C-alpha positions as CSV (number, residue, x, y, z in Angstrom):
1,M,0.0,0.0,0.0
2,K,1.3,3.4,-1.0
3,K,2.3,5.6,2.0
4,T,2.5,9.3,1.1
5,I,2.7,10.6,4.6
6,V,6.1,10.1,6.3
7,G,5.1,9.4,9.9
8,N,3.5,7.0,12.4
9,E,0.4,4.9,12.3
10,L,-2.4,6.7,14.2
11,P,-5.6,4.9,13.3
12,H,-7.8,6.4,16.0
13,I,-7.8,10.0,15.0
14,P,-11.2,11.6,14.5
15,W,-12.5,10.8,11.0
16,E,-15.7,11.1,9.0
17,N,-16.1,9.9,5.4
18,K,-16.7,12.6,2.8
19,P,-20.4,13.3,2.4
20,S,-22.1,12.0,-0.7
21,G,-21.9,14.5,-3.5
22,C,-19.1,16.5,-2.0
23,L,-16.5,17.4,-4.6
24,D,-14.2,19.4,-2.4
25,P,-10.8,18.0,-1.1
26,V,-11.6,19.2,2.5
27,W,-14.9,18.6,4.3
28,R,-16.3,19.6,7.7
29,Y,-17.1,17.4,10.6
30,S,-20.9,17.1,10.8
31,R,-21.0,17.7,14.5
32,N,-19.1,20.9,14.6
33,P,-18.2,22.8,16.6
34,I,-16.4,20.4,19.1
35,L,-15.9,23.3,21.6
36,G,-18.4,26.1,21.8
37,W,-19.2,29.2,23.9
38,N,-18.3,29.2,27.6
39,P,-16.6,25.7,27.6
40,I,-15.1,26.1,31.1
41,P,-15.8,28.4,34.0
42,K,-12.9,30.7,33.4
43,A,-13.1,31.0,29.6
44,A,-15.8,32.4,27.3
45,R,-14.2,31.0,24.1
46,I,-11.6,28.3,23.1
47,Y,-10.3,28.4,19.6
48,N,-7.1,28.5,17.4
49,S,-5.6,25.7,19.5
50,A,-3.1,22.9,19.1
51,V,-3.5,19.1,19.7
52,M,-1.3,16.0,19.3
53,P,-1.1,12.3,20.2
54,Y,0.3,11.4,23.6
55,E,0.6,8.1,25.5
56,G,-2.2,6.4,23.6
57,A,-4.5,9.4,23.9
58,F,-4.4,13.1,23.0
59,V,-3.3,16.3,24.6
60,G,-3.7,19.9,23.6
61,V,-2.6,23.5,24.4
62,F,-5.7,25.7,23.9
63,R,-6.2,29.4,23.4
64,A,-8.8,30.3,26.0
65,D,-10.1,33.9,26.0
66,Q,-10.9,34.4,29.7
67,K,-13.9,36.4,30.8
68,N,-11.8,39.5,31.4
69,G,-11.1,39.3,27.6
70,R,-7.4,38.3,27.9
71,A,-6.1,35.4,25.8
72,T,-4.2,32.7,27.8
73,L,-3.1,29.2,27.2
74,F,-4.7,26.2,28.9
75,Y,-3.8,22.5,28.9
76,G,-6.3,19.8,27.9
77,K,-6.5,16.1,27.3
78,S,-8.8,13.7,25.5
79,K,-9.3,10.0,24.8
80,D,-10.7,10.5,21.3
81,A,-9.5,14.0,20.3
82,L,-13.2,15.1,20.1
83,T,-14.3,15.4,23.7
84,W,-11.8,17.5,25.6
85,E,-11.2,17.9,29.3
86,I,-9.7,21.4,29.7
87,G,-7.8,22.3,32.9
88,P,-9.6,24.9,35.1
89,D,-6.6,27.3,35.2
90,P,-4.1,28.7,32.7
91,I,-0.7,27.0,32.2
92,L,1.8,28.2,34.9
93,W,5.0,28.9,33.0
94,V,8.4,28.7,34.7
95,D,11.8,29.6,33.5
96,E,14.7,27.2,33.0
97,N,15.6,27.5,36.7
98,G,12.0,26.6,37.8
99,K,11.1,30.1,38.8
100,P,7.7,31.6,37.8
101,N,7.8,33.2,34.3
102,P,4.3,34.2,33.4
103,T,3.0,35.6,30.1
104,S,1.2,38.9,29.8
105,Y,-1.0,37.3,27.1
106,A,-0.7,34.2,24.9
107,Y,-2.6,33.0,21.9
108,D,-2.8,30.8,18.8
109,P,-0.4,28.0,20.0
110,R,1.2,25.3,17.9
111,L,2.4,22.1,19.5
112,V,5.1,19.7,18.1
113,Q,7.4,16.9,19.2
114,I,11.0,17.1,18.0
115,E,13.4,14.4,18.9
116,G,11.4,13.3,21.9
117,T,10.8,16.8,23.4
118,Y,7.5,18.7,23.1
119,Y,7.5,22.3,22.1
120,I,4.8,25.0,22.2
121,V,5.0,28.1,20.0
122,W,2.5,30.9,20.4
123,C,2.0,34.6,20.0
124,D,3.6,36.2,23.0
125,D,3.9,39.7,24.5
126,M,7.5,41.1,24.2
127,H,6.6,44.8,24.3
128,G,4.3,43.9,21.4
129,A,3.3,40.8,19.6
130,S,6.1,38.3,19.2
131,I,6.8,34.6,19.0
132,G,6.8,32.7,22.3
133,L,8.6,29.4,22.7
134,G,8.2,26.8,25.5
135,T,8.8,23.2,26.2
136,T,7.5,20.3,28.4
137,S,8.4,16.7,28.9
138,D,5.2,15.6,30.7
139,F,2.5,18.3,30.2
140,K,2.7,19.1,33.9
141,T,5.7,21.4,34.0
142,F,5.9,24.0,31.2
143,V,9.2,25.8,30.7
144,R,9.2,29.1,28.9
145,L,12.3,29.6,26.7
146,P,13.8,32.9,25.3
147,N,11.7,34.5,22.6
148,P,13.2,33.2,19.3
149,L,12.5,36.4,17.2
150,M,12.2,40.1,17.8
151,P,8.8,41.8,17.8
152,F,6.6,42.3,15.9
153,N,5.8,38.8,14.7
154,R,3.0,36.2,14.7
155,N,2.2,32.7,13.5
156,G,5.3,30.9,14.6
157,V,5.3,27.3,13.4
158,L,8.2,24.8,14.0
159,F,8.9,22.0,11.6
160,P,8.6,18.5,13.2
161,R,12.2,17.6,12.6
162,K,15.5,19.2,11.8
163,V,16.3,19.9,8.1
164,N,19.9,19.8,7.1
165,G,20.8,19.7,10.8
166,K,18.8,22.8,11.7
167,Y,15.6,23.6,13.5
168,L,13.2,25.6,11.2
169,L,10.6,28.2,12.2
170,L,8.0,29.8,10.0
171,S,6.7,33.2,11.0
172,R,5.0,36.3,9.7
173,P,6.7,39.6,10.6
174,S,4.3,42.5,11.2
175,D,4.1,45.9,12.9
176,S,2.5,46.9,16.1
177,G,-0.9,47.3,14.5
178,H,-3.1,44.6,13.0
179,T,-0.4,42.9,10.8
180,P,-0.3,45.0,7.6
181,F,2.8,43.0,6.7
182,G,1.4,39.9,5.2
183,D,4.2,37.5,4.1
184,V,5.7,34.3,5.5
185,F,9.4,33.8,6.2
186,I,11.5,30.9,7.5
187,S,14.4,31.1,10.0
188,E,16.8,28.4,11.1
189,S,18.7,27.6,14.3
190,P,21.2,25.1,15.6
191,D,19.9,25.2,19.2
192,L,16.4,26.9,19.3
193,I,18.2,30.0,20.8
194,H,20.1,31.6,18.0
195,W,18.0,32.2,14.9
196,G,19.2,33.5,11.5
197,K,19.5,32.8,7.8
198,H,15.9,34.2,7.4
199,K,14.4,33.6,4.0
200,F,11.2,34.6,2.2
201,V,8.8,31.7,1.7
202,M,5.5,33.1,0.3
203,G,3.6,36.4,0.1
204,K,0.1,37.6,0.1
205,G,-1.8,38.0,-3.1
206,G,-2.1,35.6,-6.0
207,Q,-4.7,35.3,-8.8
208,G,-7.7,35.6,-6.5
209,W,-8.7,37.9,-3.6
210,W,-9.1,35.4,-0.8
211,Q,-5.4,35.8,0.4
212,G,-4.8,39.4,-0.8
213,V,-4.3,41.1,2.6
214,K,-2.0,38.6,4.4
215,V,-1.1,34.9,4.8
216,G,0.2,33.0,7.8
217,A,1.4,29.4,8.4
218,G,-1.2,27.2,10.1
219,P,-0.6,23.7,11.7
220,I,2.8,21.9,11.9
221,P,3.9,20.9,8.4
222,I,3.2,17.3,7.5
223,E,6.1,15.5,5.9
224,T,5.1,13.6,2.7
225,T,6.9,12.0,-0.2
226,E,5.8,15.0,-2.3
227,G,7.3,17.6,0.1
228,W,6.1,19.4,3.2
229,L,2.3,19.8,3.2
230,L,1.4,23.0,5.0
231,F,-2.1,24.4,5.6
232,Y,-2.1,28.2,5.9
233,H,-4.7,31.0,6.3
234,G,-5.3,33.8,3.9
235,V,-7.1,37.0,4.6
236,S,-9.2,39.3,2.3
237,T,-10.9,42.6,3.1
238,T,-14.5,43.2,2.4
239,C,-16.9,46.1,3.1
240,N,-17.6,44.4,6.5
241,G,-14.1,43.6,7.5
242,F,-11.6,40.8,7.2
243,V,-12.5,37.3,6.0
244,Y,-10.1,34.4,7.0
245,S,-10.1,31.3,4.7
246,Y,-7.5,28.6,4.4
247,G,-5.5,26.8,1.7
248,A,-2.4,24.7,1.5
249,V,1.1,24.7,0.0
250,I,3.7,22.0,-0.7
251,L,7.2,23.0,0.2
252,D,10.5,21.4,-1.0
253,I,11.5,18.7,1.5
254,D,15.2,19.7,1.7
255,H,14.8,23.4,1.1
256,P,11.4,24.4,2.6
257,A,11.8,28.1,1.6
258,R,10.9,26.9,-1.9
259,V,7.2,26.6,-2.7
260,L,6.5,23.8,-5.2
261,Y,2.7,24.2,-5.3
262,R,0.2,26.6,-3.8
263,T,-3.6,26.4,-3.8
264,R,-5.1,29.0,-6.2
265,D,-8.5,28.7,-4.5
266,Y,-9.2,28.4,-0.8
267,L,-9.9,24.9,0.6
268,L,-12.3,26.2,3.3
269,T,-13.9,29.6,3.8
270,P,-16.5,30.8,6.4
271,E,-19.9,29.4,5.4
272,K,-21.5,27.7,8.4
273,P,-23.2,29.8,11.2
274,Y,-20.5,28.9,13.7
275,E,-17.9,30.3,11.2
276,T,-19.8,33.4,10.1
277,T,-21.2,34.5,13.4
278,G,-19.3,34.9,16.7
279,F,-16.9,37.2,18.5
280,V,-15.0,37.9,15.2
281,P,-17.3,36.9,12.3
282,N,-16.1,35.2,9.1
283,V,-13.0,33.3,10.3
284,V,-11.7,29.8,9.7
285,F,-8.1,29.6,11.2
286,P,-6.3,26.2,11.1
287,C,-3.9,25.6,14.0
288,A,-3.4,21.8,14.3
289,N,-3.6,18.6,12.3
290,L,-3.6,14.9,13.2
291,Y,-2.8,12.3,10.6
292,D,-2.5,8.6,10.0
293,A,0.4,7.6,7.7
294,V,-1.1,4.3,6.8
295,T,-4.5,5.6,5.5
296,G,-3.4,9.1,4.7
297,R,-6.3,10.5,6.7
298,I,-5.8,14.1,8.0
299,A,-7.9,15.8,10.7
300,I,-7.6,19.6,10.7
301,Y,-8.5,21.6,13.8
302,Y,-9.5,25.2,13.2
303,G,-10.8,28.2,15.0
304,A,-14.2,29.4,13.9
305,A,-15.3,33.0,14.2
306,D,-12.7,33.5,17.1
307,T,-15.3,31.7,19.2
308,C,-15.4,27.9,18.6
309,T,-13.1,25.0,17.8
310,A,-14.1,23.0,14.7
311,L,-12.8,20.1,12.7
312,A,-12.4,19.2,9.0
313,F,-11.0,16.3,7.1
314,A,-8.9,15.5,4.1
315,Q,-7.2,12.4,2.5
316,V,-3.6,13.2,1.7
317,D,-3.4,11.8,-1.9
318,E,-6.6,13.4,-3.0
319,L,-5.5,16.7,-1.4
320,I,-2.0,16.7,-2.9
321,D,-3.5,15.9,-6.3
322,Y,-5.9,18.8,-6.0
323,I,-3.2,21.2,-5.0
324,K,-1.0,20.2,-8.0
325,K,-3.9,20.6,-10.4
326,N,-5.1,23.9,-8.9
327,S,-1.9,25.6,-8.1
328,E,-1.0,29.3,-8.4
329,S,1.5,30.3,-11.0
330,L,4.7,30.5,-9.1
């Protein structure tokens, strides 16, 4: 049997077969959203969050907007990656010496395992939006590491393994306002402390309008035999404000700054009530994916309307074929 995804068998990820008559390569979970309004006593909304397999079950680091309006990260666990038990209090960060090292705010986390260690990347406050980086070995103690990049920056995404002996980090530099800079760059590091050799990966725009204002990396890239499969969000501006949709790119496996294919059309755009109505209407924002290398099944977790957590599905071979046949001119 052909294996396109380079990775582990994970047969028990959430999955729902494509609905009859659906022609799209990505389809929604019929029971969305999986987390709705006021999911825990201290949070009004949980969305734009990160999940991964852990010790036969699943864990997650969740963006939870507390009822004072401040975004913070919470830890959660699940047996099936659908029904989540979210901790009652925010993650308590410590520094490398075990002393308290709290964040001012924290949002839009990504979660990845690299060489047996778990890393969390999020949007942090370093006198303005920047990239936060932390680690854990047991999801009980969370150690906050030095910020990898200078402000202002968002959408930090680590690759799941070293490439050419280096850690790789995607990000989207911005200014202190609402991210008028809209392009994705990649940085490398020998040790997760010293970052450099920054390279341009992809910019806003394209043949259509759905990604004309800005783009940003989404979940951790998936290694495949065709290259790195990366979901990303694209933003357009309408008379009524921003609209967040998402697409995907395939990056060169050895030189990920090189885009091989990029979706011309979005894969998912706000259409359902839980995507078009909420705290920030008209947002689908992918932040995590689970995948089974044997079947090629992919479950994509996304934030909906900055209010809910929702789920969509794709099959890797069908998706890659679609991306290749419907790629932007690069």
